[in-house]
Every structure is written in C-alpha cells, then in structure tokens.
DRENKEGU-166859 format. One record per atom (N, C-alpha, C, O): residue number from 1; residue in one letter; atom name; z, x, y. Coordinates in steps of 0.1 Angstrom, whole numbers, plus 2048, in hexadecimal, padded with zeros to 3 digits. Example, Ala and Ser with C-alpha at 12.3 -4.5 7.8 and 13.67 -1.06 7.14 Angstrom:
! DRENKEGU-166859
R  nr rest atom  pz  px  py
R   1    a    N 84E 884 7C7
R   1    a   CA 84E 87B 7D3
R   1    a    C 84E 884 7DF
R   1    a    O 855 88E 7DF
R   2    s    N 847 880 7EA
R   2    s   CA 847 889 7F5
R   2    s    C 84F 881 800
R   2    s    O 850 886 80B
This chain:
! DRENKEGU-166859
R  nr rest atom  pz  px  py
R   1    p    N A68 8D3 38E
R   1    p   CA A65 8DF 387
R   1    p    C A58 8E6 38B
R   1    p    O A58 8F2 38C
R   2    l    N A4E 8DE 38D
R   2    l   CA A41 8E3 390
R   2    l    C A42 8EA 39E
R   2    l    O A3C 8F5 3A0
R   3    q    N A49 8E4 3A7
R   3    q   CA A4A 8EB 3B5
R   3    q    C A51 8F8 3B4
R   3    q    O A4D 901 3BB
R   4    s    N A5C 8F9 3AC
R   4    s   CA A63 906 3AB
R   4    s    C A5A 910 3A3
R   4    s    O A5B 91C 3A6
R   5    l    N A52 90B 39A
R   5    l   CA A49 914 393
R   5    l    C A3E 91A 39C
R   5    l    O A3B 926 39C
R   6    l    N A39 911 3A5
R   6    l   CA A2F 916 3AF
R   6    l    C A35 91F 3B9
R   6    l    O A2F 929 3BD
R   7    s    N A42 91D 3BC
R   7    s   CA A49 926 3C5
R   7    s    C A4B 933 3BF
R   7    s    O A49 93E 3C5
R   8    s    N A4E 933 3B2
R   8    s   CA A4F 940 3AA
R   8    s    C A42 947 3AA
R   8    s    O A42 953 3AB
R   9    m    N A37 940 3A8
R   9    m   CA A2A 946 3A7
R   9    m    C A26 94C 3B5
R   9    m    O A20 957 3B6
R  10    k    N A2A 945 3C0
R  10    k   CA A27 94B 3CD
R  10    k    C A2F 958 3CF
R  10    k    O A29 962 3D4
R  11    q    N A3B 958 3CB
R  11    q   CA A43 965 3CB
R  11    q    C A3D 970 3C3
R  11    q    O A3C 97B 3C8
R  12    a    N A38 96C 3B7
R  12    a   CA A32 976 3AE
R  12    a    C A25 97C 3B5
R  12    a    O A23 988 3B4
R  13    c    N A1D 973 3BB
R  13    c   CA A11 978 3C2
R  13    c    C A15 982 3CD
R  13    c    O A0E 98C 3CF
R  14    e    N A1F 97E 3D5
R  14    e   CA A23 987 3E0
R  14    e    C A28 994 3DB
R  14    e    O A27 99E 3E2
R  15    i    N A2F 994 3CF
R  15    i   CA A34 9A1 3CA
R  15    i    C A2A 9A9 3C3
R  15    i    O A29 9B5 3C5
R  16    l    N A20 9A3 3BC
R  16    l   CA A17 9AA 3B4
R  16    l    C A0A 9AE 3BB
R  16    l    O A02 9B6 3B6
R  17    t    N A07 9A8 3C7
R  17    t   CA 9FB 9AB 3CE
R  17    t    C 9FA 9B9 3D3
R  17    t    O A04 9C0 3D5
R  18    r    N 9ED 9BD 3D4
R  18    r   CA 9EB 9CA 3DA
R  18    r    C 9E6 9C8 3E9
R  18    r    O 9E3 9D2 3F0
R  19    d    N 9E6 9BC 3ED
R  19    d   CA 9E2 9B9 3FB
R  19    d    C 9ED 9BE 404
R  19    d    O 9F9 9BE 400
R  20    p    N 9EA 9C1 411
R  20    p   CA 9F4 9C5 41A
R  20    p    C 9FE 9BA 41D
R  20    p    O 9FA 9AE 41C
R  21    e    N A0A 9BD 422
R  21    e   CA A14 9B3 426
R  21    e    C A0D 9A9 42F
R  21    e    O A06 9AC 439
R  22    g    N A0F 99C 42C
R  22    g   CA A0A 991 435
R  22    g    C 9FB 98E 431
R  22    g    O 9F5 985 437
R  23    g    N 9F6 994 427
R  23    g   CA 9E8 992 422
R  23    g    C 9E8 985 419
R  23    g    O 9F1 97E 419
R  24    a    N 9DD 984 412
R  24    a   CA 9DA 978 40A
R  24    a    C 9E2 978 3FD
R  24    a    O 9E3 96D 3F7
R  25    a    N 9E9 983 3FA
R  25    a   CA 9F1 984 3EE
R  25    a    C 9E9 980 3E1
R  25    a    O 9EE 979 3D9
R  26    r    N 9DD 986 3E0
R  26    r   CA 9D5 984 3D5
R  26    r    C 9DA 98B 3C8
R  26    r    O 9DF 996 3C9
R  27    i    N 9D8 985 3BD
R  27    i   CA 9DB 98B 3B0
R  27    i    C 9D0 987 3A6
R  27    i    O 9CA 97D 3A8
R  28    p    N 9CD 98F 39C
R  28    p   CA 9C2 98C 392
R  28    p    C 9C6 97F 38B
R  28    p    O 9D2 97C 388
R  29    f    N 9BC 977 388
R  29    f   CA 9BE 96A 381
R  29    f    C 9C5 96D 374
R  29    f    O 9CE 965 370
R  30    e    N 9C2 977 36D
R  30    e   CA 9C8 97A 360
R  30    e    C 9D7 97B 361
R  30    e    O 9DF 976 359
R  31    t    N 9DB 982 36C
R  31    t   CA 9EA 984 36E
R  31    t    C 9F0 977 372
R  31    t    O 9FB 973 36D
R  32    f    N 9EA 96F 37B
R  32    f   CA 9EF 962 37F
R  32    f    C 9F0 959 373
R  32    f    O 9FA 952 371
R  33    s    N 9E6 958 36B
R  33    s   CA 9E5 950 35F
R  33    s    C 9F1 953 355
R  33    s    O 9F7 94A 350
R  34    f    N 9F2 960 352
R  34    f   CA 9FD 965 349
R  34    f    C A0A 960 34E
R  34    f    O A12 95A 347
R  35    l    N A0D 963 35B
R  35    l   CA A1A 960 361
R  35    l    C A1D 951 361
R  35    l    O A28 94C 35E
R  36    y    N A13 949 366
R  36    y   CA A14 93B 367
R  36    y    C A17 935 359
R  36    y    O A20 92C 357
R  37    s    N A0F 939 34F
R  37    s   CA A10 933 342
R  37    s    C A1E 936 33C
R  37    s    O A25 92E 336
R  38    y    N A23 943 33E
R  38    y   CA A30 947 339
R  38    y    C A3B 93F 340
R  38    y    O A43 939 339
R  39    l    N A3B 93E 34D
R  39    l   CA A45 936 354
R  39    l    C A45 927 351
R  39    l    O A4F 921 350
R  40    a    N A39 922 350
R  40    a   CA A38 913 34D
R  40    a    C A3D 910 33F
R  40    a    O A43 906 33D
R  41    t    N A3A 919 336
R  41    t   CA A3F 917 328
R  41    t    C A4E 918 328
R  41    t    O A54 910 321
R  42    i    N A54 921 32F
R  42    i   CA A63 923 32F
R  42    i    C A69 916 336
R  42    i    O A73 911 331
R  43    d    N A62 911 340
R  43    d   CA A67 905 347
R  43    d    C A68 8F9 33D
R  43    d    O A72 8F2 33D
R  44    g    N A5E 8F8 334
R  44    g   CA A5F 8EE 32A
R  44    g    C A5B 8E0 32E
R  44    g    O A59 8D7 325
R  45    d    N A5B 8DD 33B
R  45    d   CA A57 8CF 33F
R  45    d    C A49 8CD 342
R  45    d    O A44 8C2 345
R  46    i    N A41 8D8 341
R  46    i   CA A33 8D7 344
R  46    i    C A2B 8D8 337
R  46    i    O A2C 8E1 32F
R  47    e    N A22 8CD 335
R  47    e   CA A1A 8CD 328
R  47    e    C A10 8D8 328
R  47    e    O A0B 8DC 333
R  48    e    N A0D 8DD 31C
R  48    e   CA A02 8E7 31B
R  48    e    C 9F5 8E3 321
R  48    e    O 9EE 8EB 328
R  49    a    N 9F1 8D6 31F
R  49    a   CA 9E5 8D1 325
R  49    a    C 9E5 8D2 334
R  49    a    O 9DB 8D5 33A
R  50    e    N 9F0 8CF 33A
R  50    e   CA 9F2 8CF 349
R  50    e    C 9F1 8DE 34E
R  50    e    O 9EB 8E0 358
R  51    i    N 9F6 8E7 346
R  51    i   CA 9F6 8F5 349
R  51    i    C 9E7 8FA 34A
R  51    i    O 9E2 900 353
R  52    q    N 9E0 8F6 33F
R  52    q   CA 9D2 8FA 33E
R  52    q    C 9C9 8F4 349
R  52    q    O 9C0 8FB 34E
R  53    v    N 9CB 8E7 34C
R  53    v   CA 9C4 8E1 357
R  53    v    C 9C6 8E8 364
R  53    v    O 9BD 8EB 36C
R  54    f    N 9D3 8EB 367
R  54    f   CA 9D7 8F2 373
R  54    f    C 9D0 8FF 374
R  54    f    O 9CA 903 37E
R  55    l    N 9D1 907 369
R  55    l   CA 9CB 914 369
R  55    l    C 9BC 914 36A
R  55    l    O 9B6 91D 370
R  56    q    N 9B5 90A 365
R  56    q   CA 9A7 909 366
R  56    q    C 9A3 907 375
R  56    q    O 999 90D 379
R  57    g    N 9AA 8FF 37C
R  57    g   CA 9A8 8FD 38A
R  57    g    C 9AA 909 392
R  57    g    O 9A2 90C 39B
R  58    i    N 9B4 911 38E
R  58    i   CA 9B7 91E 395
R  58    i    C 9AB 928 392
R  58    i    O 9A7 92F 39B
R  59    k    N 9A7 928 386
R  59    k   CA 99C 931 382
R  59    k    C 990 92E 389
R  59    k    O 989 937 38E
R  60    e    N 98C 921 38B
R  60    e   CA 980 91E 393
R  60    e    C 981 923 3A1
R  60    e    O 977 928 3A6
R  61    q    N 98D 922 3A7
R  61    q   CA 98F 928 3B4
R  61    q    C 98E 937 3B4
R  61    q    O 987 93D 3BD
R  62    a    N 995 93D 3AA
R  62    a   CA 995 94C 3AA
R  62    a    C 987 952 3A7
R  62    a    O 984 95C 3AC
R  63    d    N 97F 94A 3A0
R  63    d   CA 971 94F 39D
R  63    d    C 969 951 3AA
R  63    d    O 960 959 3AA
R  64    k    N 96D 949 3B4
R  64    k   CA 966 94A 3C1
R  64    k    C 96B 957 3C9
R  64    k    O 964 95A 3D3
R  65    y    N 976 95D 3C5
R  65    y   CA 97C 968 3CC
R  65    y    C 97D 974 3C2
R  65    y    O 987 97B 3C2
R  66    s    N 972 977 3BB
R  66    s   CA 972 982 3B2
R  66    s    C 97D 983 3A8
R  66    s    O 982 98D 3A4
R  67    g    N 981 977 3A3
R  67    g   CA 98C 976 399
R  67    g    C 99A 977 39E
R  67    g    O 9A3 979 396
R  68    m    N 99B 976 3AB
R  68    m   CA 9A9 978 3B1
R  68    m    C 9AE 96A 3B5
R  68    m    O 9A7 962 3BB
R  69    v    N 9BB 968 3B3
R  69    v   CA 9C2 95C 3B6
R  69    v    C 9C9 95E 3C4
R  69    v    O 9D0 968 3C6
R  70    l    N 9C7 955 3CD
R  70    l   CA 9CE 955 3DA
R  70    l    C 9D8 94A 3DA
R  70    l    O 9D6 940 3D3
R  71    i    N 9E3 94D 3E1
R  71    i   CA 9EE 943 3E2
R  71    i    C 9E8 935 3E6
R  71    i    O 9ED 92B 3E1
R  72    r    N 9DF 935 3EF
R  72    r   CA 9DA 928 3F3
R  72    r    C 9D2 920 3E8
R  72    r    O 9D0 914 3EA
R  73    h    N 9CF 927 3DD
R  73    h   CA 9C9 920 3D2
R  73    h    C 9D2 916 3CB
R  73    h    O 9CD 90D 3C4
R  74    f    N 9DF 918 3CD
R  74    f   CA 9E8 90E 3C7
R  74    f    C 9F2 90A 3D1
R  74    f    O 9FB 902 3CD
C-alpha cells in the first residue's frame, strides 16, 4: 500500500509541478501534505501517527528548498 501511495504522489508531483518537463517536479509542501494525508486516509492501512512522522520528514527536506517538495525527498 505505501509503495502504491508513493507512486501516486510521484505522479501528482509530475502533474502539478510548474517545472519544465524532465525537471525536479517540485510542488509546495502544503499541496503535497494535503494530497498525501487525503490518499493515506482513504487507503486506511496507514496509521495517523505514521502519516504525521512521514510528513514531518518531508517538511524538514522541503524547508531546505524554499518549502518545495522534490520527488527525491520520498
């Protein structure tokens, strides 16, 4: 389940980014967080605490890139 969720998040980044084709596919952390939380909740197999720990790690990385999440962060 987690691997398919991360695959979905990669697709979302590629669709929502303003980076040129083949670029870093950055999206704002707020957008990433909203989508990840929504999809993880629908999945139902991922605990809320696990979601929060994952997002905290992503936020720490995004903070180093002006609040933008890069696919390589996850």
